[in-house]
C-alpha positions in Angstrom: -59.7 103.6 -122.3 -59.2 105.6 -119.1 -57.9 103.9 -116.0 -59.9 104.4 -112.8 -57.9 106.1 -110.1 -57.8 103.1 -107.8 -56.7 100.8 -110.6 -54.0 103.2 -111.7 -52.7 103.5 -108.2 -52.8 99.8 -107.5 -51.1 99.0 -110.9 -48.4 101.7 -110.2 -47.7 100.3 -106.7 -47.5 96.8 -108.0 -45.2 97.8 -110.9 -43.0 99.9 -108.6 -42.7 97.2 -106.0 -41.9 94.6 -108.6 -39.2 96.8 -110.2 -37.7 97.6 -106.8 -37.6 93.9 -105.9 -36.0 93.0 -109.2 -33.3 95.7 -108.7 -32.7 94.7 -105.2 -32.4 91.0 -105.9 -30.3 91.6 -109.0 -27.9 93.7 -107.0 -27.3 91.0 -104.3 -26.3 87.8 -106.0 -25.7 87.1 -109.7 -25.6 83.7 -111.4 -24.0 82.6 -114.6 -24.3 79.1 -116.1 -20.5 78.8 -116.3 -19.6 79.7 -112.8 -21.1 79.5 -109.3 -22.9 82.3 -107.5 -20.7 85.3 -107.1 -21.1 88.1 -104.5 -20.7 91.5 -106.4 -19.2 93.0 -103.2 -16.1 90.9 -103.5 -15.3 92.4 -106.8 -15.9 96.0 -105.5 -13.7 95.1 -102.4 -10.9 93.8 -104.7 -10.9 97.0 -106.8 -10.5 99.2 -103.7 -7.8 97.0 -102.0 -4.9 98.6 -103.8 -2.2 97.0 -101.6 -3.8 93.6 -101.8 -3.7 92.9 -98.1 -7.4 91.8 -98.0 -8.3 94.8 -95.8 -9.3 98.3 -96.7 -7.5 101.1 -94.9 -9.1 104.5 -94.7 -7.5 105.9 -97.9 -8.6 102.9 -99.9 -12.1 102.8 -98.5 -12.9 106.5 -99.1 -12.7 105.9 -102.8 -16.1 104.3 -102.4 -19.0 106.8 -102.4 -20.9 105.0 -99.5 -17.8 104.8 -97.3 -16.4 108.2 -97.9 -18.0 109.7 -94.9 -18.9 106.5 -93.0 -15.7 104.6 -92.6 -15.8 104.6 -88.8 -19.4 103.2 -88.9 -18.3 100.4 -91.2 -15.2 99.6 -89.1 -17.1 97.3 -86.6 -14.1 96.0 -84.8 -12.5 99.5 -84.6 -9.1 98.4 -85.8 -8.7 101.1 -88.5 -9.4 98.9 -91.5 -12.3 97.0 -93.1 -12.4 93.3 -93.6 -14.3 91.9 -96.6 -17.1 91.0 -94.2 -17.3 94.5 -92.7 -17.3 96.0 -96.2 -20.1 93.6 -97.3 -22.2 94.3 -94.2 -21.9 98.0 -94.7 -22.6 97.9 -98.4 -25.7 95.7 -97.9 -27.0 98.1 -95.3 -26.4 101.0 -97.6 -28.3 99.2 -100.4 -31.1 98.3 -98.1 -31.4 101.9 -96.9 -31.5 103.2 -100.5 -34.2 100.7 -101.4 -36.3 101.6 -98.3 -35.9 105.3 -99.1 -37.1 104.7 -102.7 -40.1 102.7 -101.5 -40.9 105.3 -98.9 -40.8 108.1 -101.5 -43.0 106.0 -103.9 -45.5 105.4 -101.1 -45.6 109.1 -100.3 -46.2 110.0 -103.9 -49.0 107.4 -104.2 -50.7 108.7 -101.0 -50.6 112.3 -102.3 -52.0 111.2 -105.7 -54.7 109.3 -104.0 -55.7 112.2 -101.8 -55.7 114.6 -104.7 -58.0 112.3 -106.7 -60.4 111.9 -103.8 -60.5 115.6 -102.9 -63.5 117.4 -104.5 -61.5 120.5 -105.3 -58.6 118.8 -107.0 -59.8 115.4 -108.3 -60.4 116.7 -111.9 -56.9 118.3 -112.1 -53.9 116.8 -113.8 -51.2 117.4 -111.1 -47.9 115.7 -111.3 -46.3 114.6 -108.0 -42.6 113.7 -107.6 -41.0 112.8 -104.3 -37.3 112.5 -103.4 -36.1 112.0 -99.8 -39.4 113.3 -98.5 -39.3 116.4 -100.6 -42.4 116.8 -102.9 -42.7 118.8 -106.1 -46.2 119.5 -107.4 -46.3 120.6 -111.0 -49.0 121.0 -113.7 -51.8 123.4 -114.4 -54.7 124.5 -112.2 -57.6 126.8 -112.7 -57.3 128.9 -109.6 -54.9 129.9 -106.8 -57.3 128.1 -104.4 -56.8 124.8 -106.2 -53.0 125.2 -106.0 -53.2 126.1 -102.3 -55.4 123.0 -101.7 -53.0 120.7 -103.5 -50.1 122.0 -101.4 -52.2 121.5 -98.2 -53.0 117.9 -99.2 -49.4 117.1 -100.0 -48.2 118.7 -96.8 -50.6 116.7 -94.7 -49.2 113.3 -95.9 -47.0 111.5 -93.4 -43.4 111.4 -94.6 -43.4 114.7 -96.4 -40.6 116.9 -95.3 -41.2 119.8 -97.7 -43.5 120.8 -100.6 -42.4 122.8 -103.6 -45.3 124.3 -105.5 -44.5 124.5 -109.2 -48.2 124.6 -110.2 -49.2 127.2 -112.8 -52.5 128.9 -112.7 -54.1 129.0 -116.2 -55.3 132.2 -117.6 
């Protein structure tokens, strides 16, 4: 049974959004029947706090991938160290930013797929679309150079696309 393009797009969006929400909610607060709610940031903070002074100095903080280049942004009170609260705020913002970027890329991918399906010159083609940080890769097989060019035009016209890499192969 073949899915209609709109049904496939709607199902894909719903599944992607559901998955993203599950990941986001699971990363925030975890529960266990034996213990109360625990913030996962507290554990990460403790692992970085080598001198156990309940603050992260620059050398401790840069061991965290998110903080390596953004320590000054996280140090809200500008005292040269991060409190647990500053650490948590920064990590939550970083998580939110990653989630938003993921959802933005998913939306861009879906818009391109939708446009390809509705375009008379590309709708019967099986073109794969992948998006990461606004950069799109088109892959698959097309019958003519014109179809490949049209697919790139469509992808380039979608809002949020920063660049398009054409990996389409012309058959024959």
